[in-house]
C-alpha positions in Angstrom: 28.5 -26.6 -4.5 25.3 -26.4 -3.0 24.8 -26.3 0.6 23.1 -29.2 1.7 25.4 -30.8 5.0 26.1 -29.3 8.0 30.2 -29.6 6.9 28.9 -26.9 4.0 27.0 -24.8 6.2 28.4 -20.8 5.8 30.9 -19.9 8.4 29.9 -17.1 10.4 33.3 -15.6 11.0 33.0 -15.2 6.9 30.2 -12.1 7.4 33.4 -10.0 8.6 35.3 -10.9 5.5 32.5 -10.8 3.0 31.9 -7.4 4.5 35.3 -6.1 4.2 35.4 -7.5 1.1 33.6 -10.1 -1.0 36.6 -11.3 -2.9 38.4 -11.7 -0.2 35.9 -13.7 1.3 35.7 -16.0 -1.9 39.5 -16.0 -1.8 39.6 -17.9 1.9 35.9 -19.5 1.9 35.5 -21.0 -1.6 39.1 -21.6 -3.1 40.3 -22.0 0.3 43.5 -19.3 0.4 44.9 -17.6 2.7 48.1 -15.6 4.3 49.2 -14.6 7.5 50.5 -11.1 8.5 51.0 -9.0 11.7 47.0 -8.2 11.8 46.1 -12.1 11.3 48.7 -13.2 13.9 47.4 -10.3 16.5 44.4 -11.1 16.0 44.7 -15.4 16.3 47.0 -14.4 19.5 44.1 -12.3 20.8 41.3 -15.0 20.4 43.6 -17.7 21.9 42.6 -16.6 25.6 38.7 -16.3 24.5 38.6 -19.4 22.8 40.2 -21.1 25.7 38.4 -24.1 27.1 39.4 -24.3 30.3 39.1 -20.8 31.4 35.0 -21.2 31.6 33.6 -20.6 34.7 30.7 -19.8 36.8 30.8 -16.6 39.3 27.6 -16.5 41.3 24.4 -16.0 38.7 27.0 -15.6 35.8 28.1 -18.5 33.6 31.2 -18.2 31.3 31.3 -20.1 28.2 33.9 -20.0 26.3 34.7 -21.3 22.3 30.9 -22.1 22.4 29.6 -23.5 19.2 26.4 -22.5 17.4 24.4 -23.6 14.6 21.1 -22.3 12.7 19.7 -24.7 10.2 17.6 -21.6 9.1 20.2 -19.7 8.1 22.6 -22.5 6.6 25.1 -21.3 9.1 27.7 -22.1 12.1 30.3 -20.7 13.7 32.1 -20.5 17.4 31.2 -17.5 19.9 34.6 -16.4 21.9 32.4 -15.8 25.1 28.8 -16.6 25.5 26.9 -15.1 29.5 24.6 -16.9 31.0 22.9 -14.7 33.3 20.2 -16.0 36.0 16.9 -14.5 35.4 13.8 -15.4 35.8 12.5 -14.4 32.2 15.9 -16.9 30.8 15.7 -20.6 29.5 16.9 -23.8 31.4 20.4 -25.1 30.6 21.1 -28.9 30.8 22.4 -29.7 33.8 22.4 -26.4 35.8 19.7 -25.2 38.2 17.7 -22.4 37.3 17.3 -19.9 33.6 19.5 -18.2 32.5 19.6 -14.9 29.7 23.1 -16.0 26.8 24.5 -12.6 25.7 27.4 -13.5 22.9 30.6 -11.5 23.3 33.1 -10.9 20.9 36.8 -10.2 20.9 38.5 -7.8 18.1 42.1 -7.1 18.3 41.7 -3.3 16.9 38.9 -0.6 17.3 35.7 -0.9 15.5 35.5 -0.6 11.9 33.7 1.9 9.7 31.3 -1.0 7.5 30.2 -2.8 10.8 31.4 -6.3 10.0 32.2 -7.1 13.4 28.2 -6.3 14.7 26.8 -8.6 11.9 29.0 -11.3 13.6 27.6 -10.8 16.7 24.5 -10.6 15.5 24.4 -13.9 13.7 25.5 -15.4 16.7 22.7 -14.0 19.0 20.6 -15.4 16.2 22.1 -19.4 16.2 22.0 -18.8 19.8 18.2 -17.9 19.6 17.2 -20.9 17.4 19.3 -23.5 19.4 17.8 -22.1 22.8 14.5 -20.9 22.3 15.2 -17.2 23.6 15.4 -14.1 22.4 18.8 -11.9 23.0 18.3 -8.5 22.6 21.7 -7.2 22.7 25.5 -8.4 22.2 29.2 -6.7 23.4 32.0 -6.3 21.3 35.5 -6.6 23.4 38.3 -4.8 21.3 41.9 -4.8 22.6 42.9 -1.7 21.7 41.0 0.5 24.0 40.2 -2.2 26.3 36.9 -2.2 26.9 33.6 -3.7 25.6 31.2 -1.7 23.5 27.0 -2.4 23.7 25.7 -3.6 20.5 21.9 -3.6 20.2 20.7 -6.5 18.2 17.4 -4.7 16.2 15.6 -5.8 13.1 17.9 -4.0 10.9 21.0 -5.6 12.0 19.1 -8.6 11.8 17.9 -8.0 8.2 21.3 -7.1 7.1 23.0 -10.3 8.7 20.4 -12.5 6.6 20.4 -10.7 3.5 24.4 -11.3 3.3 24.4 -14.4 4.5 21.4 -15.3 1.3 24.1 -13.3 -0.9 26.9 -15.5 0.3 25.0 -18.3 0.2 24.5 -18.1 -3.8 27.8 -17.6 -4.4 29.2 -20.2 -2.2 27.0 -23.0 -4.5 28.1 -20.6 -7.8 31.6 -21.5 -6.8 32.1 -17.8 -7.6 34.8 -15.7 -6.6 34.2 -12.0 -7.8 36.7 -9.8 -9.5 38.8 -7.5 -7.2 37.9 -4.0 -6.3 40.8 -1.9 -5.3 40.5 0.1 -2.4 42.6 1.3 0.6 41.9 -1.7 2.5 43.9 -3.7 -0.1 47.5 -2.6 1.5 46.3 -4.4 4.8 44.9 -7.4 3.4 46.7 -10.9 3.6 45.6 -12.2 0.7 46.8 -9.2 -1.3 49.4 -11.4 -3.2 47.4 -13.7 -3.6 44.3 -11.4 -5.0 46.6 -9.4 -6.6 44.1 -6.5 -7.1 46.9 -3.9 -8.7 46.2 -6.7 -11.4 42.7 -5.1 -12.5 44.3 -1.9 -13.6 46.1 -3.7 -16.5 44.6 -3.6 -19.5 43.1 -7.1 -21.2 45.1 -8.4 -23.7 41.9 -8.3 -26.0 41.7 -4.8 -25.2 45.7 -4.4 -26.2 45.7 -6.9 -29.2 42.3 -4.8 -30.5 44.7 -1.6 -30.0 47.4 -2.8 -32.7 44.9 -3.8 -34.9 43.7 -0.8 -35.4 46.7 1.1 -35.6 47.6 -1.3 -38.3 44.1 -0.9 -40.0 44.9 2.8 -40.3 48.6 2.7 -42.2 47.1 0.4 -44.7 
């Protein structure tokens, strides 16, 4: 399953799955399994408006592009930005068919509140890296918009965060090319996962058949 063609490029959205649970990522992106729950449906509804291309607009020195596809051939990854805001700036870059120069800033929409694993920041940073490669520019920051507090959070796209993105994509690429799905590692997050009935993490606690047979053979030997 070697990554050679663009259709095999890693999905940037997978960074969030991978940071949450490597097995969840593999079930979705390698085994192509999916299941809905309330959280995934609510997240889908929130993204519908952000991804409505008809809502792309211009407000003076601000261009708002929705559902913008981005790609990085260096990272072999691609995805879709919820929103990219372009602000007119002398230090910006030219855009095809539009006068002036513009500075891009990705904005990613999320349903709930900020998560502890930093998955949202990773996805946002990966989008910025793709934009930088496509537009030949530098993007120092992006924004996350959360549905519950209904406000933006500024994210500095620093060297440390970029390093985490590249390291995680490299690990994802290795697993993808091997076609390997990691074993389940049960955690508190399993109860909220839409794939828990596919993953069956509780079975990881069940003794293996070989251990069961070995125990009974030992008992039998002791009684002889």
